[in-house]
N, C-alpha and C positions, 0 to 999 in steps of 0.2 A: 504494500500500500504506500508507504513512505519512500520506497526506493524506486517506484515506477515513475513513468512520465506523468502520471496523474497526481503525484505528490505535491507539486506546487499548488495545484488547484484545490486539493484537499486541505492543505495547510492554510491557504487563503480563506477558504470557506469556514474552517474551524476557527480561525482567528476572528472572523466576522461574527460567528456565533458566540464566542467567548466574550467579545466586547459588548455585544447586545445584552448578554446576561449580566455583565458587570454594571451596565449603565444605571440601574436603579440604586446601586450601592455607592457610587462615586459621588462624593460631595466636595466641591471646591470652593464653597462660600464660607465654610467654617471648619474648624478642626485641623487635623494634621495637614490636609491638602489645601488649606485656605490660600487663595491667590494663585494657585497653580492652574495651568491650562487643563481643562477637563479632557480635551482630546489627547493630550500627552499622557495624562494619568491613565486613561482608558487603554491607550496603545501600549504603554509601559507594562501594566499588569496583564493585559491580554497576551502580549508577546512572551512574558515570563511564564504564564500558564501553559501556552502552546509549547514552549521549549521544554518545560519539565515533562509534559505528557509525551512529547516526541522522544525525549531522552529515555523515558521509562519504556516506551514501546520498542525502541531500537536496541535496548539492552545497555544503554549508557548509565542507567541507575539500577542498582541491584536490590534496593529496598522493596518490600512488598507494597502492593497497591494501597493498602490501608495506611501504611506509614507515610507514603508520598501524599496521599489525599489529606491526612491529618495535618502534616506539616505545611502543605500549601494553604490549607484553611487557616492555620495559625498565622502565617505570614500575611494573608489577606486581611484577617481580622485586625492585626496590628497596624496595618497601613491604610485601611479604608475606613 
């Protein structure tokens, strides 16, 4: 899937999906991200999520899915 010619299309579609899912949680008017560009925050965290998932799928991460999901959730909770 990620090593085929369709990989860039999948990655782009997945990134779009992740960003859409994050939109409700990103606040840039108050809190930690106050004053930051909403678009940059969305793309930053969206790209980070896609990279972690991609690394896990391709074997770049050896942690179990539950550990990866829990740690990604913790990082998102701390920063959004």
